[in-house]
KEVOKOL-116627 format. One line per 10 residues: number of its first residue (from 1); their letters; for each residue x, y, z of N, C-alpha, C, O. Coordinates in pm, 1 decimal. Atoms other than C-alpha are relative to their C-alpha. Example, Ala and Ser with C-alpha at 12.3 -4.5 7.8 and 13.67 -1.06 7.14 Angstrom:
1	as	89.0:-119.0:0.0:1230.0:-450.0:780.0:90.0:120.0:0.0:193.6:118.1:66.5; -82.0:-119.0:-6.0:1367.0:-106.0:714.0:-77.0:109.0:73.0:-26.1:219.8:89.9
//
This chain:
1	memkkselik	42.6:126.1:-58.1:6241.3:8558.4:13521.2:92.6:-109.3:-52.0:105.3:-127.4:-173.1; -89.3:109.3:35.8:6485.7:8269.4:13521.2:-83.5:-126.1:-20.9:-159.2:-167.8:66.8; 76.5:120.0:31.7:6341.2:7963.7:13350.6:93.2:-119.2:-7.4:208.2:-107.9:-50.0; -78.2:122.1:6.3:6462.1:7610.6:13378.1:0.2:-52.0:-143.6:-95.4:-34.0:-219.1; -12.1:57.7:133.0:6582.9:7437.3:13067.7:-107.8:-105.2:-21.5:-160.2:-118.7:-132.1; 102.1:105.5:11.5:6340.0:7153.0:13138.2:-136.5:60.7:-33.9:-213.2:1.5:-109.8; 126.9:-66.2:32.9:6045.8:7398.2:13127.5:-3.6:39.8:-147.5:-104.4:23.0:-216.0; -8.4:-43.2:139.3:6164.1:7534.6:12794.0:-12.6:-118.9:-95.3:-77.7:-109.1:-199.3; 8.4:119.7:83.8:6204.6:7185.1:12650.5:-144.5:-51.1:-5.1:-191.3:-94.4:-110.3; 139.8:43.9:-5.6:5850.8:7095.2:12763.3:-86.1:86.9:-92.1:-171.7:35.5:-164.0
11	vakelnaqig	76.6:-91.5:86.3:5710.9:7406.1:12587.4:33.0:-27.3:-146.7:-56.1:-29.3:-231.7; -41.8:26.2:138.4:5914.1:7331.5:12273.2:-64.8:-127.6:-53.0:-110.4:-131.2:-167.3; 62.1:126.4:42.6:5782.8:6973.4:12259.6:-149.6:19.3:-25.6:-205.4:-35.6:-120.6; 143.6:-26.6:17.4:5426.4:7098.3:12303.1:-24.6:77.7:-129.9:-117.6:46.6:-204.2; 16.3:-77.2:123.9:5467.8:7352.9:12022.7:24.7:-87.9:-122.1:-46.5:-77.3:-222.0; -26.2:92.7:110.5:5618.4:7086.3:11798.0:-123.8:-84.4:-28.4:-161.2:-102.9:-144.2; 115.1:89.3:15.7:5316.1:6861.5:11858.9:-125.9:75.8:-42.3:-196.8:30.8:-132.3; 124.6:-72.4:24.7:5036.6:7123.2:11854.4:-0.6:77.0:-131.1:-102.3:81.3:-200.3; -3.6:-83.9:120.2:5152.8:7345.1:11568.6:45.9:-80.4:-120.8:15.3:-45.1:-234.6; -51.7:80.7:112.0:5323.4:7076.5:11360.5:114.5:70.3:-70.9:114.7:82.8:-193.4
21	lepeidtkrp	-112.8:-74.9:56.3:5646.7:7266.9:11309.9:86.8:-86.6:-89.8:114.5:-202.5:-58.8; -93.6:65.4:91.7:5869.0:7172.2:11018.2:108.3:99.2:-33.0:75.8:197.1:-100.1; -53.0:104.0:-86.6:6150.0:7154.5:11109.3:-40.8:26.7:145.2:-73.1:139.2:183.5; 36.7:-12.2:-141.1:6075.1:7090.3:11471.3:108.4:72.2:77.9:224.2:77.9:36.6; -97.6:-62.0:-90.5:6240.5:7279.8:11753.9:84.6:-112.9:57.8:31.8:-214.6:102.7; -92.3:102.1:-51.6:6549.6:7083.8:11861.8:-12.4:-7.7:151.3:8.9:91.3:221.2; 14.1:18.3:-144.7:6488.6:6940.1:12207.9:100.0:-100.4:55.1:93.8:-136.9:172.5; -95.5:102.5:-45.2:6776.5:6692.5:12223.5:107.0:60.6:91.4:110.8:27.2:209.9; -103.5:-64.5:-82.2:7070.8:6902.1:12347.9:9.9:147.8:-38.2:115.4:194.3:-81.2; -1.8:-140.0:43.4:6973.4:7262.3:12282.1:65.3:91.7:102.9:70.9:61.1:222.0
31	kvedlkaail	-47.7:-105.5:-89.9:7135.1:7571.8:12425.6:-123.1:78.2:42.6:-218.9:90.4:-33.7; 116.2:-70.4:-54.1:6898.2:7773.4:12643.7:-37.1:119.1:-87.5:-155.1:138.9:-116.3; 28.8:-118.3:81.7:6929.8:8090.5:12431.4:-60.7:-39.4:-133.8:-152.5:26.8:-182.3; 55.7:47.0:127.5:6863.9:7896.9:12110.1:-143.2:-49.0:19.4:-230.1:-25.6:-64.6; 133.4:52.0:-30.7:6564.8:7728.5:12270.5:-99.6:114.5:19.3:-211.8:109.0:-31.0; 86.9:-116.5:-21.6:6420.0:8063.0:12384.6:-34.8:65.9:-133.5:-151.0:97.9:-158.8; 23.1:-65.1:129.1:6461.2:8214.0:12038.3:-93.4:-83.6:-87.0:-182.6:-29.3:-152.2; 84.8:88.1:80.9:6302.9:7911.0:11868.8:-143.9:-0.8:49.9:-237.3:-2.8:-30.3; 135.5:-2.8:-57.5:6004.7:7914.5:12108.4:-69.3:130.1:-37.3:-185.6:128.5:-77.6; 59.6:-128.7:36.4:5945.2:8285.8:12047.3:-37.5:3.8:-148.4:-142.3:57.0:-184.9
41	qaaeliepdd	27.7:2.4:143.2:5963.5:8232.3:11672.8:-122.2:-88.6:-28.8:-209.4:-51.2:-107.3; 113.1:91.5:20.6:5722.7:7936.7:11686.4:-128.2:57.4:58.3:-236.3:32.0:5.3; 118.0:-58.1:-64.5:5486.1:8129.1:11917.1:-73.8:94.6:-94.0:-194.0:115.8:-78.0; 63.6:-87.9:97.8:5418.2:8368.5:11628.3:-98.2:-77.5:-87.4:-187.0:-18.2:-148.6; 84.3:83.6:86.3:5251.0:8076.2:11448.6:-122.3:-57.9:72.5:-205.1:-126.0:11.9; 113.1:54.3:-77.8:5005.7:7991.9:11728.7:-128.5:67.5:-45.2:-135.7:189.8:-57.2; 132.5:-50.4:37.7:4643.3:8027.5:11621.0:-96.6:-24.3:115.1:-71.3:-109.9:199.8; 94.6:12.9:-113.3:4341.6:8064.5:11853.5:-51.7:-141.5:22.5:-80.4:-178.2:136.5; 54.6:134.4:-19.4:4222.7:7708.8:11791.2:106.9:-102.6:39.9:74.2:-219.5:60.8; -105.4:91.6:-46.7:4563.7:7556.6:11888.9:-17.8:-22.5:149.3:-46.5:71.0:224.0
51	ditpestavi	21.7:37.9:-140.8:4541.2:7372.4:12221.9:132.5:7.4:75.8:201.4:-93.2:92.5; -124.3:-22.6:-73.6:4832.7:7523.8:12417.2:-35.3:9.5:148.1:-129.1:80.3:184.9; 28.6:0.6:-143.8:4843.9:7461.1:12795.2:26.8:137.5:60.3:107.4:214.1:7.6; -22.9:-128.8:-66.9:4825.9:7758.7:13033.1:144.8:15.5:48.4:197.2:126.9:49.7; -138.7:-8.1:-44.1:5173.9:7673.5:13164.9:89.8:45.4:-115.9:175.9:131.7:-98.4; -80.1:-37.4:117.1:5322.6:7697.0:12812.9:-28.2:144.1:-40.4:62.9:218.2:-77.4; 36.8:-137.8:32.2:5129.4:8018.4:12747.8:69.4:96.8:94.3:113.0:203.6:51.3; -67.5:-85.6:-98.2:5277.4:8166.1:13067.9:149.1:11.0:-31.0:206.8:119.2:-20.8; -143.0:-1.6:34.7:5631.8:8067.6:12964.5:22.4:86.6:-123.3:117.7:164.4:-127.1; -13.9:-80.8:121.6:5581.4:8222.8:12618.1:-17.0:147.4:33.3:57.3:231.0:-18.1
61	aalreekeee	21.5:-139.0:-40.1:5446.7:8542.3:12776.4:122.8:53.8:73.2:164.5:167.5:50.7; -119.6:-42.9:-73.8:5746.4:8557.1:13010.7:117.3:20.8:-95.4:194.9:114.8:-78.3; -108.3:-15.5:98.6:5985.9:8506.3:12716.1:-18.5:127.7:-81.4:78.6:198.2:-108.8; 27.0:-123.4:75.0:5816.9:8787.8:12521.1:35.3:122.2:84.2:95.3:217.4:34.2; -30.1:-112.5:-89.7:5845.3:9019.7:12821.8:150.6:16.3:16.8:202.4:128.0:14.0; -146.7:-1.8:-13.5:6211.4:8927.8:12869.2:64.4:59.0:-125.4:158.9:137.4:-117.6; -52.7:-48.1:128.1:6275.6:8995.6:12501.0:-22.6:150.7:-13.5:66.9:222.9:-57.4; 30.0:-143.4:6.7:6104.9:9337.3:12518.1:93.1:79.4:90.6:140.1:186.7:52.6; -91.6:-68.0:-92.5:6316.6:9432.9:12820.8:140.3:8.3:-58.9:205.6:112.3:-50.5; -132.9:0.0:62.9:6635.5:9332.1:12639.8:6.3:101.5:-112.7:104.2:175.1:-125.2
71	dsvesvsepe	3.0:-92.8:112.8:6534.1:9530.6:12331.7:-0.1:145.2:46.9:67.5:229.8:-11.6; 5.9:-138.1:-48.0:6451.6:9842.6:12533.1:132.2:41.2:64.5:173.2:156.7:52.8; -130.5:-30.1:-59.6:6781.2:9820.9:12724.9:102.4:24.5:-109.7:184.6:115.5:-99.6; -93.7:-16.9:110.7:6972.2:9781.7:12400.8:-20.8:132.8:-70.8:76.0:200.0:-106.3; 25.6:-123.9:72.8:6799.5:10077.2:12236.1:38.7:121.6:82.4:78.4:223.5:26.0; -37.3:-112.3:-85.5:6864.8:10302.8:12537.5:151.2:9.1:13.9:207.1:118.8:12.8; -141.7:-2.4:-29.2:7223.9:10200.7:12593.7:89.5:11.4:-122.7:211.1:24.8:-108.9; -84.1:-10.1:118.7:7340.1:10217.3:12233.4:43.6:144.7:-19.6:-40.3:232.7:-38.9; -46.2:-136.0:22.7:7559.4:10523.0:12195.8:-13.1:35.6:-147.8:-8.1:-50.3:-235.8; 9.8:-45.4:138.8:7519.8:10731.4:11886.0:138.8:-6.2:-61.3:235.4:47.2:-7.0
81	lvpapepepe	-128.7:16.4:65.4:7794.4:10643.7:11647.7:29.5:121.5:-87.0:-50.8:162.3:-170.9; -45.5:-111.8:81.6:7985.1:10932.0:11501.9:112.5:-52.6:-87.0:210.6:-107.1:-36.4; -105.4:54.2:86.0:8189.2:10841.3:11199.1:133.8:67.5:27.2:142.4:188.9:45.7; -134.3:-53.0:-21.8:8559.8:10880.1:11249.7:43.3:75.0:-125.2:9.1:36.3:-236.9; -47.3:-71.8:118.4:8725.2:11133.3:11025.4:93.4:-89.1:-81.1:173.5:-165.0:-26.5; -84.7:81.5:86.7:8890.8:10974.3:10728.7:142.3:54.0:4.9:164.2:175.0:0.8; -139.3:-47.0:-3.5:9268.2:10984.4:10745.8:37.7:60.7:-134.9:-10.4:19.4:-240.5; -45.2:-62.0:123.6:9437.3:11204.7:10495.1:86.8:-99.5:-75.5:170.4:-168.0:-16.6; -81.5:95.1:76.1:9585.1:11003.0:10213.7:146.3:41.8:1.1:180.8:159.9:-0.6; -142.7:-28.2:1.6:9957.5:10971.0:10216.0:36.6:55.3:-136.9:-18.2:12.8:-238.6
91	pkapprpkka	-37.7:-55.3:130.2:10123.1:11174.9:9947.0:62.8:-108.7:-86.6:143.9:-188.9:-40.2; -51.4:101.4:91.0:10198.2:10964.6:9644.5:141.7:35.6:-41.3:178.8:152.4:-53.3; -136.7:-20.4:46.4:10552.7:10917.0:9535.9:-7.1:53.4:-142.6:-95.9:15.4:-218.9; 2.9:-51.6:136.3:10634.6:11108.8:9221.5:19.6:-115.3:-97.9:94.7:-208.7:-69.8; -13.1:110.1:95.4:10600.9:10889.6:8914.7:143.1:-11.6:-49.5:214.0:87.3:-68.4; -135.2:22.7:52.6:10918.5:10730.7:8792.6:3.7:46.9:-144.4:-91.9:27.2:-219.3; -7.5:-43.9:139.4:11038.1:10882.5:8470.8:2.9:-121.8:-92.4:64.3:-223.9:-61.4; 0.2:109.5:95.9:10974.1:10664.2:8169.9:136.9:-12.0:-61.7:207.8:86.4:-82.6; -128.0:23.0:65.3:11273.7:10505.9:8014.4:-12.5:42.0:-145.9:-117.1:25.1:-208.6; 1.4:-43.6:138.8:11366.4:10645.1:7678.7:-7.6:-120.0:-93.2:-57.7:-109.4:-205.1
101	mtrsralvaa	1.4:119.0:84.1:11407.4:10291.6:7547.9:-12.3:-123.4:89.1:54.0:-134.2:192.3; 14.4:125.1:-73.9:11295.8:9951.5:7669.6:106.8:-98.6:-46.7:172.0:-77.4:-148.9; -99.3:101.5:38.6:11518.8:9644.1:7660.1:-37.7:-67.0:-132.0:49.3:-96.7:-213.8; 40.1:64.5:125.2:11312.3:9489.0:7382.4:24.0:92.8:-118.6:64.4:47.3:-225.6; -25.6:-95.4:108.8:11337.4:9807.0:7173.2:150.3:11.7:-26.3:192.0:26.8:-141.1; -145.5:-4.0:16.7:11714.0:9815.7:7235.0:47.8:-122.5:-77.4:138.7:-112.1:-159.8; -35.8:121.1:74.0:11737.6:9457.0:7109.4:-35.2:15.1:-147.5:44.0:-22.1:-234.1; 39.9:-21.1:139.9:11545.6:9546.7:6792.9:96.8:96.1:-68.2:136.7:73.1:-182.4; -93.1:-97.3:57.8:11773.4:9847.4:6735.7:135.5:-65.7:-28.9:196.4:-39.8:-132.7; -127.2:69.1:20.1:12083.0:9627.4:6779.0:-9.8:-96.4:-118.7:83.6:-107.1:-198.1
111	leqqegeaft	18.7:91.8:112.5:11942.3:9370.1:6536.2:-4.2:75.4:-132.6:53.1:31.5:-232.3; 7.7:-79.8:122.9:11862.1:9639.0:6281.2:137.6:49.9:-43.3:165.6:58.8:-162.9; -136.0:-44.9:34.2:12222.3:9766.6:6300.9:83.3:-114.3:-59.0:174.7:-90.9:-138.0; -74.4:117.1:45.7:12348.0:9412.9:6235.0:-64.4:-64.5:-123.6:-20.1:-171.0:-166.5; 76.8:61.9:107.4:12104.4:9348.1:5946.7:89.7:-50.6:-112.7:171.3:23.0:-168.3; -74.7:63.4:107.5:12250.9:9107.4:5695.2:135.1:-54.3:41.4:193.5:-133.6:-32.5; -131.6:45.8:-46.6:12569.2:9046.2:5897.3:-18.4:-112.4:102.5:-118.8:-116.6:173.5; 4.2:108.1:-98.9:12642.4:8736.7:6105.5:46.0:54.9:134.6:135.4:139.4:140.2; -36.6:-41.9:-135.9:12665.1:8786.6:6482.5:-30.0:-114.1:96.5:-111.1:-202.1:67.8; 25.0:100.1:-104.2:12676.8:8575.6:6797.4:-92.2:60.5:105.5:-116.0:181.2:107.5
121	atdiikksrq	86.5:-47.6:-108.0:12447.7:8598.8:7097.0:75.8:98.7:88.0:19.1:199.8:129.5; -81.0:-90.5:-82.9:12730.8:8761.0:7297.1:10.9:137.3:-65.7:0.2:239.5:2.0; -12.3:-128.1:70.8:12775.3:9029.1:7029.2:-129.1:81.4:9.3:-125.2:200.2:41.1; 126.6:-73.7:3.0:12407.0:9121.6:7008.3:-42.5:41.9:139.9:-105.1:146.5:156.8; 32.9:-35.9:-139.0:12364.8:9119.0:7387.4:78.4:124.2:40.1:21.7:216.4:98.7; -82.3:-117.6:-32.8:12655.5:9364.9:7429.8:-49.1:123.3:-74.5:-56.9:231.9:-17.0; 47.2:-112.1:81.3:12526.4:9583.9:7147.0:-133.1:51.5:55.2:-153.1:172.5:66.4; 129.9:-36.1:-56.5:12173.3:9580.4:7293.0:17.4:75.5:131.9:-52.0:174.0:156.9; -26.6:-66.1:-128.0:12309.5:9675.9:7636.5:54.3:140.2:-22.4:13.6:233.3:47.1; -58.0:-132.3:28.1:12511.2:9965.5:7492.1:-108.9:98.1:-45.2:-111.6:213.0:-1.2
131	iyekynkmnd	108.4:-87.0:47.7:12205.4:10105.0:7312.0:-92.2:36.8:115.7:-132.7:152.2:129.4; 86.6:-23.7:-116.4:11993.8:10067.7:7626.6:62.0:103.1:93.3:-6.4:195.4:137.6; -70.0:-94.1:-88.4:12254.7:10250.4:7838.7:5.3:139.9:-61.2:-14.9:239.3:8.5; -13.3:-129.3:67.6:12299.9:10527.0:7582.5:-131.5:77.7:6.0:-132.6:194.1:45.9; 127.9:-69.6:5.8:11932.0:10612.0:7544.2:-59.3:28.0:137.4:-134.4:124.3:153.4; 53.8:-20.5:-135.0:11850.7:10579.4:7914.6:97.1:73.6:90.7:68.9:95.4:208.6; -102.3:-76.6:-72.9:12164.2:10767.7:8022.9:28.1:-63.9:135.3:13.9:-1.7:240.6; -29.0:74.2:-122.0:12261.3:10504.6:8273.4:107.6:-102.5:-27.7:138.6:-131.9:-143.2; -100.3:104.5:13.1:12525.9:10243.4:8338.5:-61.0:-129.4:52.8:-84.8:-143.2:172.8; 56.8:128.8:-38.1:12383.1:9891.1:8339.6:110.5:-83.8:63.9:218.1:-97.8:5.9
141	addrgalaqw	-102.7:71.7:-75.7:12571.8:9680.5:8596.0:51.7:-124.0:-72.6:170.4:-155.6:-64.2; -42.0:121.2:70.5:12578.9:9366.2:8383.1:-92.8:-23.9:-119.3:-180.1:57.7:-148.6; 77.4:31.1:120.3:12428.3:9200.8:8076.7:-125.1:-83.4:28.1:-188.5:-131.9:-65.6; 111.4:90.9:-31.4:12155.3:9009.1:8262.6:-131.2:42.5:-64.8:-205.0:-42.1:-115.4; 124.9:-46.7:60.9:11868.6:9229.0:8137.7:-1.2:-24.2:-149.8:-100.1:-72.2:-205.1; -8.9:21.3:144.9:11988.0:9217.2:7777.0:-1.3:-149.2:-32.6:-61.5:-190.6:-131.7; -1.9:145.1:20.3:12054.2:8842.9:7806.2:-141.0:-57.6:12.8:-182.8:-140.3:-68.2; 136.8:49.3:-20.6:11704.8:8780.0:7940.8:-88.1:37.0:-119.3:-168.3:-44.7:-164.6; 79.1:-42.4:114.9:11551.7:8980.5:7656.0:35.8:-82.5:-123.5:-52.5:-121.6:-199.9; -44.9:82.0:113.2:11761.0:8789.8:7399.6:-56.7:-140.9:10.0:-107.9:-195.3:-87.9
151	easryilvdi	49.2:136.8:-18.7:11664.6:8453.0:7548.3:-150.6:-7.5:-24.1:-200.3:-106.2:-78.3; 145.4:0.0:18.2:11297.3:8548.3:7545.9:-39.1:21.2:-145.7:-142.9:-28.6:-189.4; 36.9:-38.7:136.8:11301.4:8680.1:7188.7:58.7:-89.1:-108.2:-0.3:-101.9:-215.4; -74.6:72.2:102.7:11547.8:8457.7:7002.7:-84.3:-103.9:-73.8:-88.8:-103.2:-196.8; 75.8:107.8:64.3:11321.2:8157.2:6937.5:-118.2:54.0:-80.3:-152.1:0.5:-185.9; 112.3:-60.4:72.3:11029.9:8375.5:6834.6:49.4:59.4:-130.8:-11.8:39.4:-235.7; -54.9:-61.2:122.0:11245.5:8569.5:6588.0:40.9:-106.1:-102.0:24.7:-85.2:-222.3; -35.7:109.7:91.4:11374.5:8240.9:6440.5:-127.9:-58.0:-59.7:-134.4:-82.0:-180.3; 124.7:60.0:48.0:11019.6:8099.9:6416.4:-69.6:85.9:-105.0:-128.0:31.8:-199.0; 70.5:-85.3:96.5:10884.2:8403.2:6228.4:89.2:39.8:-117.9:46.4:114.9:-205.6
161	gllepagtvg	-86.2:-18.5:114.7:11183.8:8411.3:5993.7:81.3:127.9:-1.8:143.0:158.7:-103.8; -80.7:-122.1:-3.9:11348.5:8736.8:6104.2:143.9:-27.9:41.1:232.4:54.7:19.0; -132.4:36.6:-46.4:11647.6:8558.1:6250.4:27.7:-141.6:-49.4:-55.8:-230.8:-34.3; -32.3:133.8:47.2:11825.4:8262.9:6094.6:140.8:-38.1:43.2:231.0:45.7:41.6; -134.9:44.2:-36.1:12120.4:8056.2:6212.0:90.8:14.1:-121.9:51.9:-19.0:-233.9; -93.1:-23.8:111.5:12427.7:8144.7:6002.5:126.0:-82.0:12.8:217.9:-65.5:-67.5; -120.1:80.6:-19.1:12681.4:7895.1:6131.7:42.8:5.1:144.8:-37.3:32.1:234.3; -53.3:-5.2:-136.5:12907.4:7878.7:6435.0:128.4:80.2:-0.4:203.2:83.5:-98.1; -124.5:-71.7:-23.2:13182.9:8095.6:6572.2:52.4:-56.8:130.8:-2.1:-28.6:237.5; -47.9:70.2:-119.2:13388.1:7889.2:6814.3:-107.2:-98.7:43.1:-145.7:-187.4:-33.1
171	rqvsyrytr	104.5:90.1:-50.6:13128.6:7716.7:7030.8:-137.2:65.9:-3.2:-234.9:6.3:42.1; 128.0:-71.8:2.0:12854.3:7976.0:6972.8:-61.8:-3.6:-139.7:8.2:-2.6:-241.0; 73.4:-8.0:125.7:12586.8:7976.2:6705.5:-1.7:146.6:-42.2:-23.3:235.8:39.8; 13.5:-137.2:48.9:12594.5:8283.1:6486.6:-133.7:10.0:-73.1:-185.0:-88.0:-127.1; 130.0:-25.1:59.4:12276.0:8439.8:6354.0:10.6:111.2:-103.3:108.2:186.1:-107.2; 8.6:-108.9:96.7:12175.0:8668.7:6070.7:-142.7:52.7:9.1:-239.0:-23.8:5.0; 131.4:-64.9:-7.8:11888.8:8919.7:6100.1:-38.2:46.6:-139.2:39.8:112.9:-207.6; 52.3:-45.6:129.1:11677.2:8976.5:5790.7:-143.8:42.5:16.8:-219.8:-17.6:92.7; 140.3:-45.8:-8.9:11357.4:9167.4:5745.9:-83.8:-71.9:-98.7:-204.2:-47.7:-106.9
//
């Protein structure tokens, strides 16, 4: 049964007044579907002593019937869902072999070899790179990794007293490693 929006608004206003709904059903610019749902929800609160007009009662009955038809159509037409088979996981790449020595460990080894002797940053970076290449059986393309490790560690080693400035060689500061 097709109902006019004006009929639904009239029923909503009556329910607002008779039942004392809080919050009231919106009757200003409602959508028809929202209005129908709100009326059906409010109709559940109607008590026998509420003074609802026969016209409103007929509209509520028609809305309930419409709702039942929709529910029965939905329950009949819903196909049974069969879960899709889970895809097989992709084979994992073999784990990368661990390096025999990290850059920080190579730096420590280079510092230990230089213990008590003065050296420049360039010297210790080259020494650290050589140790790293030797233990990892690889050829490092440049000194960037060793340089980055030196730059990250130098100030900490100076602060904790394991590394101390020993003078200058040309334009570079020389250091001395002590335990």
